[in-house]
C-alpha positions as CSV (number, residue, x, y, z in Angstrom):
1,X,-103.3,114.2,96.5
2,X,-102.5,112.4,93.2
3,X,-105.0,113.2,90.6
4,X,-104.2,110.5,88.0
5,X,-106.1,107.7,89.7
6,X,-109.4,106.6,88.1
7,X,-112.5,105.2,89.6
8,X,-113.3,101.5,89.1
9,X,-115.9,99.0,90.3
10,X,-116.7,99.7,93.9
11,X,-114.8,98.6,96.9
12,X,-114.4,101.5,99.3
13,X,-112.3,102.4,102.3
14,X,-113.5,105.2,104.5
15,X,-111.5,106.9,107.3
16,X,-113.4,108.7,110.0
17,X,-113.1,109.8,113.6
18,X,-114.3,107.5,116.4
19,X,-115.5,109.3,119.6
20,X,-113.6,107.8,122.6
21,X,-115.3,108.9,125.8
22,X,-113.4,108.6,129.1
23,X,-110.8,106.2,127.7
24,X,-107.7,105.6,129.9
25,X,-104.8,107.9,129.1
26,X,-106.8,110.9,128.2
27,X,-106.0,114.1,130.0
28,X,-109.6,114.8,130.6
29,X,-112.5,112.3,130.6
30,X,-114.7,114.9,129.0
31,X,-112.7,115.2,125.8
32,X,-113.8,112.8,123.1
33,X,-112.2,114.2,120.0
34,X,-110.3,117.2,118.8
35,X,-112.5,120.3,118.5
36,X,-110.8,121.4,115.2
37,X,-111.0,119.9,111.7
38,X,-108.8,116.9,110.8
39,X,-107.2,117.1,107.3
40,X,-106.2,113.9,105.5
41,X,-103.9,113.9,102.4
42,X,-103.1,110.8,100.4
43,X,-99.3,110.8,99.6
44,X,-99.1,107.5,97.6
45,X,-101.1,104.4,96.6
46,X,-98.9,101.5,95.6
47,X,-99.2,97.7,95.2
48,X,-100.1,94.8,93.0
49,X,-103.7,95.1,94.1
50,X,-104.0,98.8,93.3
51,X,-101.8,99.3,90.2
52,X,-101.9,102.7,88.4
53,X,-105.3,103.3,86.8
54,X,-107.1,100.6,88.9
55,X,-107.6,102.6,92.2
56,X,-109.0,106.0,92.9
57,X,-108.8,108.1,96.1
58,X,-111.3,110.8,97.0
59,X,-111.2,112.9,100.1
60,X,-114.5,114.0,101.6
61,X,-115.5,117.7,101.3
62,X,-114.8,118.3,105.0
63,X,-111.4,116.5,104.8
64,X,-112.2,114.1,107.6
65,X,-112.6,110.9,105.5
66,X,-111.3,109.4,102.3
67,X,-112.6,106.7,100.0
68,X,-110.5,104.2,97.9
69,X,-112.2,102.6,95.0
70,X,-110.6,99.4,93.6
71,X,-111.2,97.7,90.3
72,X,-108.5,95.0,90.2
73,X,-107.8,94.0,93.8
74,X,-107.9,90.2,93.3
75,X,-105.7,87.3,94.4
76,X,-106.2,83.8,92.8
77,X,-104.7,80.4,92.2
78,X,-105.4,77.4,90.0
79,X,-106.8,77.3,86.5
80,X,-105.0,79.8,84.3
81,X,-103.7,81.9,87.1
82,X,-100.2,83.3,86.8
83,X,-97.7,82.2,89.5
84,X,-97.7,85.7,91.1
85,X,-101.5,86.0,91.3
86,X,-101.7,84.2,94.6
87,X,-100.8,87.4,96.5
88,X,-102.0,91.0,96.0
89,X,-101.4,94.0,98.3
90,X,-102.0,97.7,98.5
91,X,-100.2,100.3,100.6
92,X,-101.8,103.6,101.4
93,X,-99.4,106.3,102.6
94,X,-101.3,109.1,104.4
95,X,-100.6,112.5,105.7
96,X,-102.9,113.3,108.6
97,X,-102.9,116.8,109.9
98,X,-103.9,116.6,113.5
99,X,-105.1,119.6,115.6
100,X,-102.3,120.8,117.9
101,X,-102.2,119.0,121.2
102,X,-103.8,115.8,120.1
103,X,-102.6,112.4,118.8
104,X,-104.5,109.6,117.2
105,X,-104.5,105.8,116.5
106,X,-106.5,103.4,114.4
107,X,-108.9,101.7,116.9
108,X,-110.8,99.4,114.5
109,X,-111.2,98.6,110.8
110,X,-114.0,96.7,109.0
111,X,-113.0,94.9,105.8
112,X,-115.3,93.3,103.3
113,X,-115.0,91.5,99.9
114,X,-115.9,88.4,98.0
115,X,-114.2,84.9,98.0
116,X,-114.7,81.7,96.0
117,X,-112.5,79.0,97.5
118,X,-112.5,75.4,96.3
119,X,-112.5,72.6,98.9
120,X,-109.0,72.3,100.3
121,X,-108.0,75.9,99.3
122,X,-107.3,78.6,101.9
123,X,-107.1,82.4,101.9
124,X,-106.1,85.1,104.3
125,X,-106.7,88.8,104.5
126,X,-104.0,90.8,106.3
127,X,-103.6,94.4,107.4
128,X,-100.9,96.3,109.1
129,X,-100.7,99.9,110.4
130,X,-97.6,101.9,111.3
131,X,-96.2,105.4,111.4
132,X,-93.2,106.3,109.2
133,X,-90.0,105.8,111.2
134,X,-91.6,104.0,114.1
135,X,-90.8,100.4,115.0
136,X,-94.3,99.9,116.4
137,X,-96.6,98.0,114.0
138,X,-100.1,96.8,114.5
139,X,-100.9,93.7,112.4
140,X,-104.0,91.5,112.0
141,X,-104.7,88.3,110.0
142,X,-108.1,86.8,109.1
143,X,-108.0,83.2,107.6
144,X,-110.7,81.7,105.3
145,X,-111.1,78.0,104.4
146,X,-112.7,76.3,101.4
147,X,-115.2,75.4,100.4
148,X,-116.4,79.0,100.5
149,X,-118.4,81.0,97.9
150,X,-119.8,84.2,99.5
151,X,-119.1,87.7,100.7
152,X,-116.6,87.9,103.5
153,X,-116.1,90.4,106.3
154,X,-113.2,90.9,108.7
155,X,-112.9,93.3,111.7
156,X,-109.7,94.5,113.3
157,X,-110.1,95.8,116.8
158,X,-107.4,97.0,119.2
159,X,-107.5,97.4,122.9
160,X,-106.8,100.8,124.2
161,X,-103.5,99.7,125.9
162,X,-102.3,98.2,122.6
163,X,-103.0,101.1,120.3
164,X,-100.1,102.5,118.2
165,X,-100.3,106.2,118.6
166,X,-98.9,108.9,116.3
167,X,-95.8,110.6,117.9
168,X,-96.8,113.9,119.6
169,X,-95.4,117.0,118.1
170,X,-93.9,115.3,115.1
171,X,-95.4,114.9,111.6
172,X,-95.1,111.2,110.5
173,X,-96.9,109.7,107.5
174,X,-99.3,106.9,108.4
175,X,-99.2,103.7,106.4
176,X,-102.0,101.1,105.9
177,X,-100.8,98.0,104.1
178,X,-103.5,95.4,103.1
179,X,-102.9,92.0,101.6
180,X,-105.0,89.2,100.1
181,X,-103.3,85.7,99.7
182,X,-104.8,82.5,98.3
183,X,-103.3,79.0,98.5
184,X,-104.5,76.0,96.5
185,X,-103.8,73.6,99.3
186,X,-105.3,70.2,98.5
187,X,-107.7,71.5,95.9
188,X,-107.4,70.5,92.2
189,X,-104.8,72.6,90.3
190,X,-107.2,73.0,87.4
191,X,-109.9,74.7,89.7
192,X,-109.7,78.4,90.4
193,X,-109.9,79.9,93.9
194,X,-109.9,83.6,94.4
195,X,-110.5,86.4,96.9
196,X,-111.3,90.1,96.1
197,X,-111.5,93.4,97.9
198,X,-113.8,94.9,95.3
199,X,-117.5,94.8,94.3
200,X,-119.9,95.8,91.5
201,X,-122.6,97.2,93.7
202,X,-120.8,99.8,95.6
203,X,-121.7,98.4,99.0
204,X,-118.3,96.9,100.0
205,X,-116.8,99.3,102.5
206,X,-113.7,99.3,104.7
207,X,-114.1,101.7,107.6
208,X,-111.2,102.9,109.6
209,X,-112.1,104.5,113.0
210,X,-109.7,106.7,114.9
211,X,-109.2,107.0,118.6
212,X,-108.0,110.3,120.0
213,X,-106.2,111.5,123.1
214,X,-104.4,114.7,124.3
215,X,-100.7,114.9,124.1
216,X,-98.8,115.6,127.4
217,X,-97.8,119.2,128.0
218,X,-94.2,120.0,127.4
């Protein structure tokens, strides 16, 4: 895992296992998660919302979760904003070592942040999930309309039949690409609207929950 990233003001992303009991497609209804430890490595962190020195990645001691701390993940328009400030993104490229005989998918994710939108302005939070080399992508959008001046929360949930599973028996990096986008709309060009995925109190968390199933025997 890269060691050059520094911690900033707190917006966190936590990846953890979600127990899935008796879900369709499992080889045995009694199996809820792999019995062995899951190991997560962060290959790269890239994007205008997580430039070098503005994001830090820390893996939990048991290697089953990771935290991303952002200090400059902010999209804005109006006022003195630069033309490129309306959109910010961050892509996490992960290496997930899965116990033999199992595969996984992201079943849900909870995102939180803060937004201040003028009347007539709009914003959207986006997230997509895909495995390297796979054409299957799960994407979710959450729109927000001004006037708005408060914390925001968005939840991505995927039905079992629509989950994008890691290929069995093949190691593929997993990508999570998040995006914040703000548009001035009919608001005054001199008024600033913004949306962040960060916080100063350490209570803004993004939780990624994994679903598990056994791979078919070959």
